[in-house]
C-alpha positions as a LaTeX table, in Angstrom:
\begin{tabular}{lrrr}
\hline
Residue & $x$ (\AA) & $y$ (\AA) & $z$ (\AA) \\
\hline
Met1 & 11.15 & $-32.26$ & 1.54 \\
Cys2 & 11.66 & $-30.06$ & 4.62 \\
Asp3 & 11.31 & $-30.21$ & 8.37 \\
Val4 & 10.08 & $-27.13$ & 10.21 \\
Tyr5 & 11.09 & $-26.22$ & 13.75 \\
Arg6 & 10.14 & $-23.46$ & 16.14 \\
Ala7 & 13.31 & $-21.57$ & 17.04 \\
Thr8 & 14.05 & $-18.71$ & 19.43 \\
Asp9 & 15.61 & $-15.56$ & 17.99 \\
Leu10 & 18.15 & $-14.71$ & 20.68 \\
Leu11 & 18.28 & $-11.01$ & 19.79 \\
Leu12 & 14.49 & $-10.73$ & 20.08 \\
His13 & 14.65 & $-12.68$ & 23.33 \\
Arg14 & 17.28 & $-10.32$ & 24.78 \\
Ala15 & 15.20 & $-7.35$ & 23.65 \\
Gly16 & 12.32 & $-8.65$ & 25.78 \\
Val17 & 9.92 & $-9.37$ & 22.90 \\
Asn18 & 6.96 & $-11.45$ & 24.12 \\
Thr19 & 7.08 & $-13.90$ & 21.21 \\
Pro20 & 10.73 & $-14.12$ & 20.11 \\
Tyr21 & 10.08 & $-17.10$ & 17.85 \\
Val22 & 10.78 & $-17.84$ & 14.20 \\
Ala23 & 10.09 & $-20.88$ & 12.05 \\
Leu24 & 13.21 & $-22.66$ & 10.82 \\
Lys25 & 12.59 & $-24.66$ & 7.65 \\
Val26 & 15.43 & $-27.13$ & 6.98 \\
Leu27 & 15.95 & $-29.34$ & 3.94 \\
Gln28 & 15.77 & $-33.00$ & 4.98 \\
Gln29 & 19.00 & $-34.97$ & 5.01 \\
Gln30 & 17.96 & $-37.37$ & 2.25 \\
His31 & 17.61 & $-34.41$ & $-0.13$ \\
Leu32 & 21.00 & $-32.82$ & 0.58 \\
Ala33 & 22.63 & $-34.54$ & $-2.39$ \\
Gln34 & 19.89 & $-33.30$ & $-4.76$ \\
Gln35 & 20.87 & $-29.84$ & $-5.91$ \\
Glu36 & 17.46 & $-29.40$ & $-7.54$ \\
Thr37 & 15.66 & $-29.50$ & $-4.21$ \\
Ala38 & 18.11 & $-27.05$ & $-2.66$ \\
Asn39 & 17.55 & $-24.70$ & $-5.61$ \\
Val40 & 13.79 & $-24.96$ & $-5.11$ \\
Leu41 & 14.16 & $-23.96$ & $-1.46$ \\
Ile42 & 16.28 & $-20.96$ & $-2.45$ \\
Arg43 & 13.76 & $-19.96$ & $-5.12$ \\
Glu44 & 10.99 & $-20.19$ & $-2.53$ \\
Ala45 & 12.91 & $-17.81$ & $-0.28$ \\
Gln46 & 13.70 & $-15.34$ & $-3.05$ \\
Lys47 & 10.16 & $-15.40$ & $-4.39$ \\
Thr48 & 8.50 & $-14.98$ & $-0.99$ \\
Gln49 & 10.88 & $-12.20$ & 0.06 \\
Lys50 & 9.67 & $-10.21$ & $-2.94$ \\
Leu51 & 6.05 & $-10.57$ & $-1.80$ \\
Ser52 & 5.42 & $-8.07$ & 0.96 \\
His53 & 1.83 & $-8.60$ & 2.08 \\
Pro54 & 0.26 & $-9.09$ & 5.53 \\
Asn55 & $-1.37$ & $-12.35$ & 4.44 \\
Ile56 & 1.78 & $-13.89$ & 2.95 \\
Ile57 & 4.30 & $-15.43$ & 5.33 \\
Arg58 & 7.50 & $-13.41$ & 5.70 \\
Val59 & 10.88 & $-15.00$ & 4.95 \\
Tyr60 & 13.59 & $-13.24$ & 6.93 \\
Asp61 & 16.69 & $-15.10$ & 5.79 \\
Phe62 & 18.01 & $-18.20$ & 4.03 \\
Gly63 & 21.35 & $-19.88$ & 3.68 \\
Val64 & 23.50 & $-22.98$ & 4.21 \\
Glu65 & 25.00 & $-24.07$ & 7.52 \\
Lys66 & 27.15 & $-27.23$ & 7.57 \\
Gln67 & 25.58 & $-28.37$ & 4.27 \\
Ala68 & 22.08 & $-27.84$ & 5.67 \\
His69 & 19.95 & $-25.51$ & 3.54 \\
Tyr70 & 17.47 & $-23.52$ & 5.61 \\
Leu71 & 14.90 & $-20.71$ & 5.60 \\
Val72 & 14.12 & $-18.46$ & 8.56 \\
Met73 & 10.44 & $-17.55$ & 8.42 \\
Glu74 & 7.77 & $-15.80$ & 10.41 \\
Tyr75 & 6.45 & $-18.10$ & 13.14 \\
Ile76 & 2.69 & $-18.69$ & 12.92 \\
Asp77 & 0.73 & $-19.69$ & 15.99 \\
Gly78 & $-2.47$ & $-21.16$ & 14.61 \\
Glu79 & $-3.93$ & $-23.93$ & 12.46 \\
Thr80 & $-4.17$ & $-24.76$ & 8.77 \\
Leu81 & $-7.39$ & $-24.25$ & 6.81 \\
Glu82 & $-7.44$ & $-28.00$ & 6.45 \\
Glu83 & $-7.91$ & $-28.26$ & 10.20 \\
Val84 & $-10.55$ & $-25.51$ & 10.10 \\
Ile85 & $-12.49$ & $-27.51$ & 7.49 \\
Leu86 & $-12.26$ & $-30.69$ & 9.55 \\
Arg87 & $-13.61$ & $-28.86$ & 12.60 \\
Ser88 & $-16.51$ & $-27.42$ & 10.62 \\
Arg89 & $-17.94$ & $-30.82$ & 9.66 \\
Pro90 & $-20.61$ & $-31.68$ & 8.69 \\
Arg91 & $-22.22$ & $-28.32$ & 7.88 \\
Gly92 & $-19.26$ & $-26.10$ & 7.01 \\
Leu93 & $-18.79$ & $-22.45$ & 7.96 \\
Ser94 & $-21.38$ & $-19.73$ & 7.56 \\
Phe95 & $-20.97$ & $-17.45$ & 4.55 \\
Gln96 & $-19.82$ & $-14.58$ & 6.80 \\
Lys97 & $-17.17$ & $-16.67$ & 8.58 \\
Ala98 & $-15.94$ & $-18.20$ & 5.34 \\
Met99 & $-15.66$ & $-14.77$ & 3.71 \\
Ser100 & $-13.62$ & $-13.41$ & 6.63 \\
Ile101 & $-11.03$ & $-16.02$ & 5.62 \\
Leu102 & $-11.47$ & $-15.98$ & 1.85 \\
Glu103 & $-11.21$ & $-12.20$ & 1.48 \\
Gln104 & $-7.76$ & $-12.29$ & 3.07 \\
Val105 & $-6.74$ & $-15.07$ & 0.66 \\
Ile106 & $-8.09$ & $-13.01$ & $-2.25$ \\
Ser107 & $-6.11$ & $-9.98$ & $-1.09$ \\
Ala108 & $-2.85$ & $-11.95$ & $-0.87$ \\
Leu109 & $-3.28$ & $-13.79$ & $-4.17$ \\
Thr110 & $-4.35$ & $-10.66$ & $-6.03$ \\
Tyr111 & $-1.19$ & $-8.94$ & $-4.81$ \\
Ala112 & 0.95 & $-11.94$ & $-5.84$ \\
His113 & $-0.68$ & $-12.06$ & $-9.28$ \\
Gln114 & 0.03 & $-8.35$ & $-9.72$ \\
Gln115 & 3.70 & $-9.15$ & $-9.03$ \\
Gly116 & 3.62 & $-11.86$ & $-11.71$ \\
Val117 & 3.61 & $-14.77$ & $-9.24$ \\
Val118 & 1.18 & $-17.69$ & $-9.48$ \\
His119 & 1.07 & $-19.93$ & $-6.41$ \\
Ala120 & 0.31 & $-23.07$ & $-8.47$ \\
Asp121 & $-0.16$ & $-25.36$ & $-5.45$ \\
Leu122 & $-2.86$ & $-23.60$ & $-3.47$ \\
Lys123 & $-4.63$ & $-25.85$ & $-0.96$ \\
Pro124 & $-5.97$ & $-25.68$ & 2.61 \\
Ser125 & $-2.80$ & $-27.19$ & 4.07 \\
Asn126 & $-0.73$ & $-24.34$ & 2.57 \\
Ile127 & $-2.72$ & $-21.66$ & 4.38 \\
Met128 & $-2.70$ & $-20.97$ & 8.11 \\
Leu129 & $-5.17$ & $-19.10$ & 10.30 \\
Thr130 & $-3.61$ & $-17.41$ & 13.33 \\
Arg131 & $-5.27$ & $-17.11$ & 16.72 \\
Glu132 & $-6.02$ & $-13.48$ & 15.85 \\
Gly133 & $-7.92$ & $-14.51$ & 12.71 \\
Val134 & $-5.17$ & $-13.51$ & 10.26 \\
Ile135 & $-4.53$ & $-15.65$ & 7.19 \\
Lys136 & $-0.97$ & $-16.53$ & 6.13 \\
Ile137 & $-0.21$ & $-18.22$ & 2.80 \\
Phe138 & 3.11 & $-20.02$ & 2.32 \\
Asp139 & 4.99 & $-22.31$ & $-0.10$ \\
Phe140 & 4.80 & $-19.84$ & $-3.00$ \\
Gly141 & 6.23 & $-21.56$ & $-6.03$ \\
Val142 & 7.98 & $-24.31$ & $-4.05$ \\
Ser143 & 6.05 & $-27.07$ & $-5.80$ \\
Arg144 & 6.70 & $-25.90$ & $-9.36$ \\
Gly145 & 10.09 & $-27.50$ & $-9.62$ \\
Leu146 & 9.33 & $-30.71$ & $-7.81$ \\
Lys147 & 7.81 & $-33.97$ & $-8.90$ \\
Leu148 & 7.05 & $-34.83$ & $-5.33$ \\
Asn149 & 5.52 & $-32.27$ & $-3.00$ \\
Ile150 & 5.45 & $-33.34$ & 0.65 \\
Asp151 & 4.65 & $-30.44$ & 2.93 \\
His152 & 5.74 & $-31.01$ & 6.52 \\
Tyr153 & 4.62 & $-27.55$ & 7.57 \\
Ala154 & 1.03 & $-28.60$ & 6.95 \\
Thr155 & $-1.20$ & $-31.35$ & 8.24 \\
Asp156 & $-0.55$ & $-34.71$ & 6.60 \\
Val157 & $-3.37$ & $-35.81$ & 4.28 \\
Gln158 & $-3.41$ & $-39.51$ & 3.51 \\
Asp159 & $-5.42$ & $-39.33$ & 0.29 \\
Glu160 & $-3.33$ & $-36.60$ & $-1.31$ \\
Thr161 & 0.15 & $-38.08$ & $-1.28$ \\
Asn162 & 0.06 & $-38.92$ & $-4.97$ \\
Ile163 & 1.44 & $-35.65$ & $-6.26$ \\
Ile164 & 1.77 & $-35.16$ & $-10.02$ \\
Ser165 & 4.27 & $-32.72$ & $-11.51$ \\
Gly166 & 4.49 & $-30.77$ & $-8.27$ \\
Tyr167 & 0.78 & $-29.95$ & $-8.05$ \\
Thr168 & $-1.74$ & $-31.45$ & $-5.67$ \\
Pro169 & $-4.26$ & $-33.23$ & $-7.96$ \\
Thr170 & $-7.22$ & $-32.61$ & $-5.65$ \\
Tyr171 & $-6.95$ & $-28.84$ & $-6.18$ \\
Ala172 & $-5.18$ & $-28.65$ & $-9.54$ \\
Ser173 & $-7.07$ & $-27.46$ & $-12.61$ \\
Pro174 & $-7.33$ & $-29.70$ & $-15.70$ \\
Ala175 & $-4.73$ & $-27.51$ & $-17.43$ \\
Leu176 & $-2.17$ & $-28.06$ & $-14.66$ \\
Leu177 & $-2.84$ & $-31.78$ & $-14.65$ \\
Gln178 & $-2.10$ & $-31.79$ & $-18.39$ \\
Gly179 & 1.29 & $-30.19$ & $-17.73$ \\
Glu180 & 0.51 & $-26.69$ & $-18.95$ \\
Lys181 & 2.25 & $-23.61$ & $-17.55$ \\
Pro182 & 0.56 & $-22.28$ & $-14.38$ \\
Glu183 & $-1.72$ & $-19.28$ & $-14.87$ \\
Ile184 & $-3.90$ & $-17.08$ & $-12.67$ \\
Lys185 & $-7.01$ & $-19.09$ & $-13.56$ \\
Asp186 & $-5.36$ & $-22.19$ & $-12.08$ \\
Asp187 & $-5.12$ & $-20.40$ & $-8.73$ \\
Ile188 & $-8.77$ & $-19.37$ & $-9.13$ \\
Phe189 & $-9.83$ & $-23.00$ & $-9.60$ \\
Ala190 & $-7.94$ & $-24.09$ & $-6.48$ \\
Phe191 & $-9.30$ & $-21.11$ & $-4.54$ \\
Ser192 & $-12.86$ & $-22.02$ & $-5.57$ \\
Cys193 & $-12.36$ & $-25.61$ & $-4.40$ \\
Met194 & $-11.19$ & $-24.30$ & $-1.02$ \\
Ala195 & $-14.09$ & $-21.85$ & $-0.81$ \\
Tyr196 & $-16.53$ & $-24.68$ & $-1.47$ \\
Glu197 & $-14.88$ & $-26.80$ & 1.22 \\
Leu198 & $-15.07$ & $-24.01$ & 3.79 \\
Leu199 & $-18.78$ & $-23.55$ & 3.06 \\
Thr200 & $-19.70$ & $-27.24$ & 3.03 \\
Ser201 & $-16.77$ & $-29.12$ & 4.65 \\
Gln202 & $-16.83$ & $-31.27$ & 1.48 \\
His203 & $-14.68$ & $-31.20$ & $-1.65$ \\
Pro204 & $-16.78$ & $-30.16$ & $-4.69$ \\
Phe205 & $-15.76$ & $-33.22$ & $-6.74$ \\
Gln206 & $-15.46$ & $-35.94$ & $-4.08$ \\
Arg207 & $-11.68$ & $-35.30$ & $-3.86$ \\
Lys208 & $-11.19$ & $-36.57$ & $-7.41$ \\
Pro209 & $-8.69$ & $-34.78$ & $-9.69$ \\
Ala210 & $-10.40$ & $-32.30$ & $-12.00$ \\
Asp211 & $-9.67$ & $-34.25$ & $-15.19$ \\
Glu212 & $-11.24$ & $-37.40$ & $-13.74$ \\
Ala213 & $-14.18$ & $-35.43$ & $-12.36$ \\
Glu214 & $-14.75$ & $-33.87$ & $-15.78$ \\
Lys215 & $-14.71$ & $-37.26$ & $-17.51$ \\
Ala216 & $-17.11$ & $-38.64$ & $-14.91$ \\
Lys217 & $-19.34$ & $-35.56$ & $-15.41$ \\
Leu218 & $-19.31$ & $-34.81$ & $-11.69$ \\
Thr219 & $-20.99$ & $-31.57$ & $-10.66$ \\
Ala220 & $-20.94$ & $-29.72$ & $-7.36$ \\
Ser221 & $-24.23$ & $-29.11$ & $-5.59$ \\
Lys222 & $-25.21$ & $-25.71$ & $-4.21$ \\
Pro223 & $-24.19$ & $-25.05$ & $-0.58$ \\
Lys224 & $-27.30$ & $-24.54$ & 1.53 \\
His225 & $-26.40$ & $-21.24$ & 3.15 \\
Ile226 & $-25.49$ & $-19.10$ & 0.12 \\
Asn227 & $-27.85$ & $-17.36$ & $-2.28$ \\
Gly228 & $-28.24$ & $-17.88$ & $-6.01$ \\
Gln229 & $-25.88$ & $-15.07$ & $-7.04$ \\
Gln230 & $-23.15$ & $-16.33$ & $-4.71$ \\
Trp231 & $-23.57$ & $-19.88$ & $-6.00$ \\
Arg232 & $-23.35$ & $-18.79$ & $-9.65$ \\
Thr233 & $-20.11$ & $-16.98$ & $-8.81$ \\
Leu234 & $-18.59$ & $-19.97$ & $-7.00$ \\
Arg235 & $-19.70$ & $-22.36$ & $-9.75$ \\
Ala236 & $-18.02$ & $-20.14$ & $-12.36$ \\
Gly237 & $-14.77$ & $-20.43$ & $-10.41$ \\
Leu238 & $-15.10$ & $-24.22$ & $-10.40$ \\
His239 & $-15.55$ & $-24.51$ & $-14.17$ \\
Phe240 & $-13.29$ & $-27.15$ & $-15.71$ \\
Gln241 & $-12.73$ & $-25.06$ & $-18.86$ \\
Ala242 & $-10.43$ & $-22.10$ & $-18.19$ \\
Asn243 & $-12.09$ & $-19.86$ & $-20.80$ \\
Lys244 & $-15.40$ & $-20.17$ & $-18.91$ \\
Arg245 & $-13.86$ & $-19.60$ & $-15.48$ \\
Ile246 & $-13.86$ & $-16.24$ & $-13.69$ \\
Ala247 & $-10.90$ & $-14.22$ & $-14.95$ \\
Ser248 & $-9.63$ & $-12.69$ & $-11.71$ \\
Leu249 & $-10.07$ & $-12.88$ & $-7.96$ \\
Pro250 & $-11.20$ & $-9.22$ & $-7.64$ \\
Glu251 & $-13.99$ & $-10.07$ & $-10.09$ \\
Phe252 & $-14.78$ & $-13.15$ & $-7.99$ \\
Gln253 & $-15.00$ & $-11.01$ & $-4.85$ \\
Gln254 & $-17.11$ & $-8.34$ & $-6.54$ \\
Arg255 & $-19.62$ & $-10.87$ & $-7.84$ \\
Leu256 & $-19.89$ & $-12.55$ & $-4.43$ \\
His257 & $-20.85$ & $-9.23$ & $-2.85$ \\
Lys258 & $-22.95$ & $-7.93$ & $-5.72$ \\
Arg259 & $-25.94$ & $-6.17$ & $-4.25$ \\
Arg260 & $-29.29$ & $-6.41$ & $-5.96$ \\
Trp261 & $-31.00$ & $-3.67$ & $-4.04$ \\
Pro262 & $-29.76$ & $-0.71$ & $-6.10$ \\
Ala263 & $-31.40$ & $-2.18$ & $-9.23$ \\
Phe264 & $-34.48$ & $-3.00$ & $-7.18$ \\
Val265 & $-34.62$ & 0.56 & $-5.88$ \\
Ser266 & $-34.41$ & 1.93 & $-9.41$ \\
Thr267 & $-37.13$ & $-0.42$ & $-10.68$ \\
Ala268 & $-39.37$ & 0.36 & $-7.72$ \\
Ala269 & $-38.80$ & 4.05 & $-8.24$ \\
Val270 & $-39.80$ & 3.87 & $-11.90$ \\
Cys271 & $-42.92$ & 1.86 & $-11.05$ \\
Ala272 & $-43.86$ & 4.23 & $-8.24$ \\
Leu273 & $-43.32$ & 7.26 & $-10.46$ \\
Ala274 & $-45.39$ & 5.71 & $-13.23$ \\
Gly275 & $-48.15$ & 5.05 & $-10.73$ \\
Ala276 & $-47.98$ & 8.61 & $-9.53$ \\
Met277 & $-48.30$ & 9.86 & $-13.08$ \\
Gly278 & $-51.13$ & 7.44 & $-13.85$ \\
Tyr279 & $-53.08$ & 8.64 & $-10.86$ \\
Gly280 & $-51.70$ & 12.16 & $-10.89$ \\
Tyr281 & $-55.05$ & 13.71 & $-10.25$ \\
Trp282 & $-54.90$ & 12.26 & $-6.73$ \\
Phe283 & $-51.63$ & 13.92 & $-5.93$ \\
His284 & $-50.28$ & 17.38 & $-5.89$ \\
Thr285 & $-47.55$ & 18.13 & $-8.44$ \\
Gln286 & $-45.14$ & 19.12 & $-5.67$ \\
Gln287 & $-45.47$ & 15.70 & $-4.03$ \\
Val288 & $-44.41$ & 14.00 & $-7.26$ \\
Met289 & $-41.44$ & 16.34 & $-7.58$ \\
Asp290 & $-40.39$ & 15.68 & $-3.98$ \\
Phe291 & $-40.62$ & 11.94 & $-4.52$ \\
Thr292 & $-38.52$ & 12.19 & $-7.70$ \\
Ala293 & $-35.90$ & 14.24 & $-5.86$ \\
Gln294 & $-35.70$ & 11.65 & $-3.09$ \\
Ile295 & $-35.13$ & 8.92 & $-5.67$ \\
Gln296 & $-32.40$ & 10.94 & $-7.37$ \\
Thr297 & $-30.71$ & 11.58 & $-4.01$ \\
Leu298 & $-30.79$ & 7.88 & $-3.15$ \\
Glu299 & $-29.39$ & 6.88 & $-6.53$ \\
Gln300 & $-26.63$ & 9.50 & $-6.18$ \\
Glu301 & $-25.69$ & 8.07 & $-2.76$ \\
Ile302 & $-25.49$ & 4.61 & $-4.33$ \\
Arg303 & $-23.19$ & 5.96 & $-7.07$ \\
Asp304 & $-21.04$ & 7.70 & $-4.44$ \\
Asp305 & $-20.71$ & 4.47 & $-2.43$ \\
Lys306 & $-19.63$ & 2.58 & $-5.54$ \\
Ala307 & $-17.12$ & 5.33 & $-6.39$ \\
Leu308 & $-15.60$ & 5.05 & $-2.89$ \\
Ala309 & $-15.21$ & 1.29 & $-3.33$ \\
Arg310 & $-13.27$ & 1.89 & $-6.59$ \\
Leu311 & $-10.96$ & 4.58 & $-5.22$ \\
Pro312 & $-7.27$ & 4.23 & $-6.14$ \\
Leu313 & $-5.34$ & 3.07 & $-3.09$ \\
Asp314 & $-3.25$ & 6.27 & $-2.94$ \\
Asn315 & $-6.43$ & 8.35 & $-2.51$ \\
Val316 & $-8.16$ & 6.25 & 0.16 \\
Val317 & $-6.70$ & 7.86 & 3.30 \\
Asp318 & $-7.12$ & 11.48 & 2.15 \\
Thr319 & $-10.67$ & 10.77 & 0.95 \\
Ala320 & $-11.62$ & 8.99 & 4.18 \\
Phe321 & $-10.41$ & 11.85 & 6.38 \\
Gly322 & $-12.00$ & 14.39 & 4.03 \\
Leu323 & $-15.51$ & 13.00 & 4.53 \\
Pro324 & $-17.99$ & 15.12 & 6.54 \\
Ala325 & $-18.33$ & 14.49 & 10.28 \\
Asp326 & $-21.72$ & 12.81 & 9.80 \\
Lys327 & $-20.09$ & 10.19 & 7.52 \\
Val328 & $-17.96$ & 8.61 & 10.25 \\
Leu329 & $-19.36$ & 5.13 & 9.61 \\
Ile330 & $-18.56$ & 5.39 & 5.91 \\
Lys331 & $-15.04$ & 6.58 & 6.79 \\
Glu332 & $-14.45$ & 3.64 & 9.15 \\
Gly333 & $-15.96$ & 1.20 & 6.68 \\
Leu334 & $-13.77$ & 2.47 & 3.85 \\
Leu335 & $-10.59$ & 2.18 & 5.93 \\
Arg336 & $-11.57$ & $-1.27$ & 7.16 \\
Gln337 & $-12.41$ & $-2.46$ & 3.64 \\
Arg338 & $-9.00$ & $-1.39$ & 2.31 \\
Gln339 & $-7.03$ & $-2.34$ & 5.45 \\
Ala340 & $-5.13$ & $-5.26$ & 3.95 \\
Gln341 & $-4.13$ & $-3.24$ & 0.88 \\
Leu342 & $-3.08$ & $-0.18$ & 2.89 \\
Ile343 & $-1.01$ & $-2.19$ & 5.34 \\
Ala344 & 0.62 & $-3.99$ & 2.40 \\
Gln345 & 1.45 & $-0.58$ & 0.90 \\
Tyr346 & 3.08 & 0.57 & 4.15 \\
Glu347 & 5.05 & $-2.69$ & 4.25 \\
Glu348 & 6.25 & $-2.09$ & 0.70 \\
Gln349 & 7.43 & 1.39 & 1.67 \\
Val350 & 9.25 & $-0.01$ & 4.71 \\
Asn351 & 10.89 & $-2.72$ & 2.58 \\
Ala352 & 11.94 & $-0.13$ & 0.00 \\
Ile353 & 13.74 & 1.84 & 2.72 \\
Leu354 & 15.33 & $-1.32$ & 4.13 \\
Asn355 & 16.55 & $-2.40$ & 0.68 \\
Asn356 & 17.86 & 1.01 & $-0.40$ \\
Arg357 & 21.37 & 0.13 & $-1.62$ \\
Glu358 & 22.39 & 3.78 & $-1.91$ \\
Glu359 & 22.63 & 4.02 & 1.88 \\
Arg360 & 25.07 & 2.01 & 3.97 \\
Tyr361 & 22.48 & 1.52 & 6.69 \\
Pro362 & 18.67 & 1.69 & 6.50 \\
Asp363 & 17.01 & 4.98 & 7.48 \\
Tyr364 & 15.20 & 3.65 & 10.55 \\
Tyr365 & 13.79 & 7.08 & 11.40 \\
Ala366 & 11.99 & 7.16 & 8.03 \\
Ile367 & 10.73 & 3.63 & 8.68 \\
Glu368 & 9.47 & 4.75 & 12.10 \\
Glu369 & 7.49 & 7.55 & 10.42 \\
Glu370 & 5.83 & 5.05 & 8.06 \\
Leu371 & 4.93 & 2.72 & 10.92 \\
Thr372 & 3.57 & 5.58 & 13.03 \\
Ala373 & 1.30 & 6.64 & 10.17 \\
Ala374 & 0.11 & 3.06 & 9.68 \\
Lys375 & $-0.56$ & 2.55 & 13.40 \\
Ala376 & $-2.58$ & 5.76 & 13.50 \\
Leu377 & $-4.96$ & 4.14 & 11.02 \\
Tyr378 & $-4.92$ & 0.62 & 12.46 \\
Pro379 & $-3.76$ & 0.66 & 16.10 \\
Asp380 & $-5.13$ & $-2.85$ & 16.70 \\
Ser381 & $-3.32$ & $-4.47$ & 13.75 \\
Gln382 & $-1.35$ & $-7.58$ & 14.72 \\
Gln383 & 0.58 & $-7.39$ & 11.44 \\
Leu384 & 1.82 & $-3.89$ & 12.22 \\
Thr385 & 2.73 & $-4.88$ & 15.78 \\
Phe386 & 4.82 & $-7.79$ & 14.52 \\
Leu387 & 6.39 & $-5.66$ & 11.79 \\
Ser388 & 7.28 & $-3.00$ & 14.34 \\
Glu389 & 8.92 & $-5.60$ & 16.59 \\
Ser390 & 10.89 & $-6.96$ & 13.63 \\
Ile391 & 12.09 & $-3.48$ & 12.69 \\
Asn392 & 13.12 & $-2.75$ & 16.27 \\
His393 & 15.06 & $-6.00$ & 16.29 \\
Ser394 & 16.77 & $-5.07$ & 13.01 \\
Trp395 & 17.52 & $-1.57$ & 14.31 \\
Gln396 & 19.04 & $-2.93$ & 17.51 \\
Ser397 & 21.13 & $-5.43$ & 15.52 \\
Thr398 & 22.45 & $-2.63$ & 13.32 \\
Ile399 & 23.37 & $-0.54$ & 16.37 \\
Glu400 & 25.20 & $-3.49$ & 17.94 \\
Met401 & 27.06 & $-4.15$ & 14.69 \\
Val402 & 28.17 & $-0.51$ & 14.40 \\
Glu403 & 29.24 & $-0.46$ & 18.05 \\
Asp404 & 31.21 & $-3.65$ & 17.53 \\
Arg405 & 33.01 & $-2.17$ & 14.52 \\
Cys406 & 33.83 & 0.97 & 16.50 \\
Met407 & 35.25 & $-1.11$ & 19.33 \\
Arg408 & 37.50 & $-3.02$ & 16.93 \\
Ser409 & 38.73 & 0.01 & 14.99 \\
\hline
\end{tabular}
């Protein structure tokens, strides 16, 4: 449907930015007469512009130039997950490496779902991994309105060119294949297929559409390098019946990382305490009390850790910097765990200032304050660096426009 080119942003180039590139997505000539395809491209731009998240590709502009419909997007220097999967054959990625990718996808999709957007055509070729290890998802909603989905921004896949109702059959849930309205659980099915591929380098159902796989009673086998709890979680995401599938991606993530040791500690503590009571005449009463206190302290620390993981986003920074000096590892871990969400929040605040229609020009000083606060937390963030460069470019453009108007008046 579209061709994608790397283009040079001349303003960024003049400003001396190291990577002054953007991706220019242009509707192919044979589709120019089809207003439906042009409308789909515009909807893609509008939908993606509303999604401000570090793991979702940014759309800067869209329009028509000499009858050519185009999008100007963030340029991604990297490879698709499809290429990552091909490189990982025959064993797939380790659980840790796969999760470093999947957790970013979960973060982006969870945010999109909270905004009421279902991707509906999630697949490895619609996700890119940058050289810095950052995931970028694109083509949000572009396939919904099309009966043919050919993605020239992704690697061509010979066995997936038979696209039905805009969805890629290999990753579409049975409900989508039956023409039902896309829902969150459809994204979860596609996500689970991708997760399985990353872990094994193989599709869970031999690349057959889900409805055919269900009729043939195909089942996925357990990847070798994940444990039983992780496999039960992944298998629940791959369930053909939506009512038996995991309900949300945060639940999926929580179950993947569910730790058994707190329950084990509690059980061991009860057994040890019972033993101490049974053979109490061998021990001093104070020893039993000390042991019980240690158990209670450990269980309280476990509860505190769980409470930190469930903190509302607005309280994370204050809580992290309010921790005692001897809790520096917990502080760093908390900030790192919520990094994607916090950066997304700063981006939302920046976008709100940029889109404030009550002011003639954006308050770039307020934006600079937001970016300074974000960089203080994550000075090594590539997303923040790129966002800062984009804002500087926008600021410079605004200054040049104002100067030009002054010269003409």
